[in-house]
C-alpha positions as CSV (number, residue, x, y, z in Angstrom):
1,M,82.1,91.0,9.4
2,S,82.6,88.0,12.0
3,V,85.8,86.4,12.5
4,D,85.9,82.3,13.5
5,V,88.3,80.5,15.9
6,F,91.0,80.4,13.7
7,G,91.0,84.0,12.8
8,R,89.2,83.8,9.3
9,N,86.7,86.2,7.9
10,L,83.2,84.5,7.3
11,K,81.7,85.7,4.3
12,Q,77.8,86.2,4.2
13,V,75.8,85.5,1.4
14,E,74.2,88.6,-0.4
15,D,70.5,86.5,-1.2
16,H,70.0,85.7,2.6
17,G,71.7,88.1,4.3
18,S,72.8,87.4,7.7
19,R,73.2,83.5,6.9
20,V,76.9,82.5,7.3
21,I,78.8,79.4,5.0
22,I,80.6,77.0,7.0
23,P,84.1,77.4,6.2
24,A,85.3,74.3,4.3
25,I,86.2,73.7,0.9
26,G,83.2,72.8,-1.4
27,F,80.4,74.2,0.6
28,K,77.7,76.5,-1.0
29,L,74.6,77.4,-0.3
30,T,71.6,76.8,-2.8
31,S,68.7,79.6,-3.2
32,E,66.7,78.0,-1.0
33,G,69.3,78.2,1.6
34,D,70.4,74.4,1.8
35,F,73.9,73.5,1.6
36,D,75.5,72.3,-1.4
37,I,78.5,70.0,-1.5
38,D,79.7,69.4,-5.2
39,N,76.5,70.0,-6.7
40,R,74.7,67.5,-4.6
41,R,71.9,69.0,-2.5
42,L,72.0,68.5,1.1
43,C,68.4,69.0,2.6
44,Q,66.3,68.1,5.4
45,I,69.0,66.4,7.2
46,A,67.0,65.9,10.4
47,A,64.2,63.7,8.2
48,P,65.6,62.7,4.6
49,L,62.9,62.2,2.1
50,D,65.6,59.2,1.1
51,S,67.6,57.1,3.1
52,A,70.2,57.9,0.5
53,D,69.8,61.8,1.1
54,A,71.7,62.2,4.3
55,V,73.1,60.2,7.5
56,N,71.1,61.0,10.2
57,F,70.2,59.4,13.5
58,E,67.7,56.8,12.5
59,T,70.0,55.5,9.7
60,L,73.0,55.6,11.7
61,N,71.3,53.7,14.6
62,F,69.4,51.1,12.7
63,H,71.2,50.3,9.5
64,I,74.7,50.9,10.6
65,G,74.4,50.4,14.2
66,G,73.3,46.6,13.4
67,L,76.1,46.1,11.0
68,L,78.7,47.5,13.5
69,D,76.8,45.2,16.0
70,S,77.2,41.9,14.1
71,L,80.7,42.9,12.8
72,A,81.6,43.4,16.7
73,L,80.3,40.0,17.5
74,K,82.1,38.6,14.7
75,W,85.1,40.3,15.9
76,E,85.1,39.2,19.5
77,K,84.2,35.2,18.1
78,H,87.5,35.7,15.8
79,D,89.4,37.7,18.6
80,I,88.6,34.7,21.3
81,S,89.5,31.9,18.8
82,I,92.8,33.6,17.7
83,D,94.0,33.9,21.3
84,Q,92.7,30.3,21.9
85,L,95.1,29.4,19.0
86,V,98.0,31.1,20.2
87,K,97.8,29.6,23.7
88,Q,97.8,26.3,22.3
89,Q,100.7,27.3,20.2
90,R,102.6,28.5,23.5
91,N,101.6,25.7,25.4
92,S,102.9,23.2,22.6
93,S,106.1,25.2,22.4
94,D,106.6,25.1,25.8
95,S,106.2,21.3,26.0
96,F,108.4,20.7,23.2
97,T,110.9,23.0,24.5
98,K,110.8,21.1,27.8
99,E,111.2,17.6,26.2
100,R,113.8,19.0,23.9
101,E,115.9,19.5,27.1
102,A,115.3,16.4,28.6
103,L,116.3,14.5,25.5
104,D,119.3,16.7,25.6
105,A,120.3,16.0,29.1
106,R,119.8,12.3,28.4
107,I,122.0,12.4,25.5
108,N,124.6,14.4,27.5
109,E,124.3,11.3,30.1
110,L,124.7,8.6,27.4
111,K,127.6,10.5,26.0
112,E,129.5,10.9,29.5
113,Q,129.0,7.2,30.0
114,Q,130.3,6.1,26.7
115,Q,133.4,8.3,27.4
116,L,133.7,6.4,30.7
117,E,133.2,3.1,29.3
118,P,134.4,2.6,25.6
119,T,134.2,-1.2,25.4
120,D,136.5,-0.9,22.2
121,S,139.3,0.8,23.7
122,V,139.2,-1.2,26.8
123,A,139.5,-4.4,24.6
124,K,142.1,-3.1,22.5
125,Q,144.5,-1.9,25.7
126,L,143.6,-5.5,27.2
127,E,144.8,-7.4,24.3
128,E,147.9,-5.4,23.7
129,K,148.6,-5.8,27.7
130,L,148.2,-9.7,27.3
131,V,150.0,-9.9,24.0
132,N,152.9,-8.1,25.9
133,T,152.9,-10.0,28.7
134,I,152.9,-13.3,26.7
135,N,155.8,-11.9,24.6
136,K,157.7,-11.3,27.8
137,K,156.9,-14.6,29.1
138,S,158.0,-16.4,25.7
139,T,161.1,-14.6,25.7
140,L,162.0,-15.4,29.1
141,S,161.5,-18.8,29.1
142,R,162.6,-20.0,25.8
143,N,162.8,-23.6,26.9
144,H,159.2,-23.9,27.5
145,S,157.6,-24.2,24.6
146,T,153.8,-24.2,25.7
147,P,151.4,-22.4,22.9
148,S,148.7,-20.1,24.4
149,L,145.2,-19.2,23.3
150,I,143.6,-15.8,23.3
151,F,140.1,-15.1,23.7
152,L,138.6,-11.7,23.5
153,N,135.4,-10.6,24.5
154,Q,133.6,-7.1,25.0
155,N,133.8,-7.7,29.0
156,S,136.6,-10.4,29.6
157,A,140.0,-11.6,28.1
158,V,141.0,-15.1,28.7
159,C,144.3,-17.0,28.0
160,L,144.9,-20.6,28.1
161,R,147.5,-22.8,27.7
162,R,148.2,-26.4,27.0
163,E,148.4,-27.5,30.6
164,P,144.7,-27.4,32.3
165,S,146.6,-26.5,35.6
166,L,148.1,-23.5,34.4
167,F,145.2,-21.1,32.7
168,F,144.0,-17.7,33.9
169,T,141.1,-15.2,33.2
170,S,141.3,-11.5,33.7
171,T,138.0,-9.4,33.5
């Protein structure tokens, strides 16, 4: 009795004497000595009578090999096109990120400029100072009743009195 590499005993068939069955599930030998898997006869594997009888060298090379080659070519084309699309997306993402950073920097610059030169608060401060100085002058000199006109713009404030010789501007 012989033992295989896994330590199992190989069975011998009584009809064929020294013929050994391959140790696997579902393998049997027919009375002619061919392999039988689930009652499907495997014979003449080197040169099958029908192309569906067995997968041999000819079937593998000419039928399956051709399909594999065309499938490999299609795969390469799709792989290249996918790689190109991914590169385009990465480039557009990088350019978008750079543009976004540039816009954020510009927004920050504009915010800093706006904080440095708030026109509304400057005009209000000038108006308050002019009103305070006019009120102080009018309280100090009650005997001089010269009405004043105040014009305020975003960039300048002008105070005019009736006398043309007594006007001043502050910018």
